[in-house]
C-alpha positions in Angstrom: 0.0 0.0 0.0 1.2 3.5 -0.9 1.8 5.2 2.5 1.0 8.6 0.9 -2.6 7.5 0.2 -5.2 7.1 2.9 -6.4 3.6 3.6 -10.0 2.5 3.0 -10.7 2.6 6.7 -9.3 6.2 6.9 -11.4 7.3 3.9 -14.5 5.7 5.5 -13.8 7.4 8.8 -13.3 10.7 7.1 -16.5 10.5 5.2 -18.4 9.4 8.3 -17.0 12.3 10.3 -18.0 14.7 7.5 -21.5 13.3 7.6 -21.7 13.8 11.3 -20.4 17.4 10.8 -23.2 18.1 8.3 -25.9 16.6 10.5 -24.7 18.5 13.6 -24.5 21.7 11.6 -28.0 21.2 10.2 -29.3 21.0 13.7 -27.2 23.7 15.4 -27.3 26.4 12.7 -31.1 26.8 12.7 -31.1 26.9 16.5 -28.5 29.7 16.5 -30.4 31.6 13.8 -33.7 31.3 15.6 -32.2 32.5 18.9 -30.8 35.5 17.1 -34.1 36.2 15.4 -36.1 36.2 18.6 -33.4 37.9 20.7 -34.2 38.8 24.2 -33.9 36.4 27.1 -33.8 33.4 24.7 -30.8 34.7 23.0 -28.9 35.5 26.2 -29.7 32.0 27.5 -28.4 30.4 24.3 -25.1 32.2 24.6 -24.9 31.7 28.3 -25.2 27.9 27.8 -22.5 28.1 25.0 -20.2 30.1 27.3 -20.6 27.7 30.2 -19.8 24.7 27.9 -16.7 26.6 26.7 -15.4 27.4 30.1 -15.9 23.8 31.2 -14.0 22.6 28.1 -11.2 25.2 28.6 -10.7 24.4 32.2 -10.8 20.7 31.6 -8.2 21.1 28.9 -5.7 23.5 30.5 -6.3 23.6 34.3 -5.5 20.0 35.1 -6.0 19.1 38.8 -6.9 22.7 39.5 -10.0 22.5 37.4 -12.8 22.3 40.0 -12.2 25.4 42.0 -11.2 27.5 38.9 -14.2 26.2 37.0 -16.6 26.9 39.8 -15.5 30.6 40.1 -15.5 31.0 36.3 -18.9 29.4 35.8 -20.4 31.5 38.5 -19.0 34.7 36.9 -20.3 33.6 33.4 -23.8 32.6 34.7 -24.0 35.8 36.8 -23.0 37.9 33.7 -25.7 36.3 31.7 -28.3 37.1 34.4 -27.0 40.7 34.5 -27.3 41.0 30.7 -31.0 40.0 31.0 -31.4 42.8 33.4 -29.6 45.3 31.2 -26.8 45.9 33.7 -24.0 46.0 31.2 -21.3 47.7 33.3 -21.9 45.2 36.1 -21.4 42.4 33.6 -17.8 43.6 32.9 -17.1 44.0 36.6 -18.3 40.5 37.4 -16.2 38.9 34.6 -13.2 40.9 35.9 -13.9 39.5 39.4 -14.1 36.0 37.9 -10.7 36.5 36.3 -9.3 37.7 39.7 -10.8 34.7 41.4 -9.3 32.3 38.9 -5.9 34.0 39.4 -6.2 33.5 43.1 -7.2 29.9 42.9 -4.8 28.7 40.2 -1.2 27.9 40.7 1.5 30.2 39.3 2.2 27.8 36.4 -1.4 27.8 35.2 -2.6 31.1 36.4 -2.5 32.9 33.0 -4.3 30.0 31.3 -7.1 29.8 33.9 -7.6 33.5 33.8 -7.8 33.5 30.0 -10.5 30.9 30.2 -12.9 33.3 32.1 -12.1 36.1 29.6 -12.6 33.8 26.6 -16.0 32.6 27.8 -17.0 36.1 28.8 -16.2 37.4 25.3 -18.3 34.6 23.8 -21.2 35.6 26.0 -21.1 39.4 25.9 -20.2 40.3 22.3 -23.1 38.6 20.5 -25.6 39.8 23.1 -24.5 43.4 22.9 -24.5 43.3 19.1 -28.0 41.8 19.1 -29.2 44.5 21.5 -28.9 47.2 18.9 -32.5 48.3 18.3 -32.3 48.7 14.6 -29.6 46.4 13.1 -29.2 43.8 15.9 -30.4 40.7 14.0 -28.8 41.8 10.7 -25.4 42.1 12.5 -25.7 38.6 13.9 -26.8 37.2 10.6 -23.9 39.0 8.9 -21.4 37.6 11.4 -22.8 34.1 11.2 -22.6 34.1 7.4 -19.0 35.4 7.4 -17.8 32.9 9.9 -19.7 29.9 8.6 -18.8 30.4 4.9 -15.2 31.1 5.9 -15.1 27.8 7.6 -17.0 25.7 5.0 -15.3 27.2 1.9 -11.8 27.0 3.5 -12.4 23.3 4.3 -13.4 22.4 0.7 -11.0 24.8 -1.0 -8.1 23.4 1.0 -9.0 19.8 0.2 -9.6 20.5 -3.5 -6.6 22.8 -4.2 -4.1 21.8 -1.6 -0.8 23.6 -1.8 1.5 25.3 0.8 0.5 24.9 4.4 -0.7 27.9 6.3 0.9 27.1 9.7 1.9 23.4 9.7 3.3 23.4 13.3 -0.1 24.6 14.6 -2.6 23.1 12.2 -1.0 20.7 9.7 -4.1 20.4 7.4 -4.7 24.1 6.8 -3.5 25.5 3.6 -3.1 29.0 2.1 -5.6 28.0 -0.6 -8.1 27.2 2.0 -7.5 30.4 3.9 -7.8 32.5 0.8 -10.9 30.6 -0.4 -12.5 30.9 3.0 -11.9 34.7 3.1 -13.4 35.0 -0.4 -16.4 32.8 0.5 -17.1 34.8 3.7 -16.8 38.1 1.9 -19.2 37.1 -0.9 -21.7 35.9 1.7 -21.4 39.2 3.5 -22.0 41.2 0.3 -25.1 39.1 -0.3 -26.4 40.0 3.1 -25.6 43.6 2.5 -27.4 43.6 -0.9 -30.4 41.9 0.7 -30.7 44.5 3.4 -29.6 47.4 1.1 -26.7 48.5 3.2 -25.5 51.8 1.8 -21.7 51.0 1.3 -21.1 47.5 0.1 -17.4 48.2 -0.4 -17.0 49.0 3.3 -19.1 45.9 4.1 -16.8 43.7 2.0 -13.7 45.2 3.7 -15.2 44.6 7.2 -16.0 41.0 6.1 -12.4 40.4 5.0 -11.1 41.5 8.4 -13.8 39.4 10.2 -12.8 36.4 8.1 -9.2 36.8 9.0 -10.1 37.1 12.6 -12.2 34.0 12.4 -9.3 32.0 10.9 -6.9 33.4 13.5 -9.3 32.3 16.3 -9.3 28.8 14.8 -5.5 28.7 14.7 -5.3 30.0 18.2 -7.5 27.1 19.5 -5.5 24.6 17.4 -2.3 25.9 19.1 -3.9 25.6 22.5 -5.0 22.0 21.9 -1.5 21.2 20.5 0.1 22.8 23.6 -2.0 20.6 25.9 -1.9 17.5 23.6 -5.6 17.3 22.8 -7.3 16.5 19.5 -10.6 18.2 20.4 -11.8 20.4 23.3 -14.4 17.7 24.1 -16.8 15.4 22.4 -20.1 17.2 23.1 -20.9 17.7 19.4 -20.8 14.6 17.2 -18.3 15.1 14.3 -17.3 18.5 15.5 -15.6 17.8 18.9 -16.5 20.4 21.5 -18.4 23.7 21.6 -15.1 25.5 21.7 -14.0 23.7 18.5 -17.1 25.1 16.7 -17.0 28.6 18.1 -13.2 29.3 18.1 -13.5 31.4 15.0 -16.7 33.0 16.0 -15.2 34.3 19.3 -12.5 36.2 17.6 -14.8 37.5 14.8 -17.4 38.6 17.3 -14.9 40.4 19.4 -13.6 42.3 16.4 -17.1 43.0 15.2 -18.0 44.4 18.6 -14.9 46.6 18.7 -15.6 48.0 15.2 -19.3 48.6 16.1 -18.6 50.3 19.4 -15.9 52.5 17.9 -18.3 53.8 15.3 -21.8 53.4 16.7 -21.1 53.7 20.4 -22.2 51.2 23.1 -25.9 51.6 22.4 -25.7 51.0 18.6 -22.7 48.7 17.9 -24.5 46.8 15.1 -25.2 50.0 13.3 -21.6 51.0 13.6 -20.6 47.6 12.2 -22.8 47.6 9.2 -23.7 51.2 8.2 -20.9 53.2 6.6 
């Protein structure tokens, strides 16, 4: 057998994994879209659940025997932040997440302190950014749809373009399967999807929308690479096995976390804290 070619078992496993990915995505994507469409308490609960899963995966992966006390303080901070978001106490949300980070720093050993603190921040970003974007009274849902389309198409097109075109590796020491062709294809796919959303909602400046989408796509791929580096650093293939064919929640939302953070920063810088989605989309 040619060692350069995958065996029949490997091919079958790969196809089965792809099928699981498709089925899982077909279930999860409509749920995420429905939560974004209805907004309100349902939306906050959706992202609170995702953030709690992520902090559990993060602490299980990186905090070793210190997991339980660090996880407890982090989960309390994330759940409390979710409740405060439901009440509209935004400043208190940031204060509580900061307290959670301080608590994790106090409970963790010196060797793992930075990692455990970063887990609270990572989960907090995942919770806060989409909720604040959705809260924009005019363009909240459009901003989330825009963000979903960019991240999802970046991921899907990068996967298939990389497999079809191959070529030089993007960062082989971090993620051996990712290629430059996949990265560029993913950025193109995400940008075209964003332009389609902009045309549908008649955003006034499609060139600016496309430029924003390019940066969000790059951020999404950087977030993916960051999580790959963390998993390699701690010798793990997946963050967990919660989602069939996908690994863990963190494996599916790694790119979204980075893109949502960048989207929130762009939106707040232009539209202020009350209208971040408008600042993101209307140029």
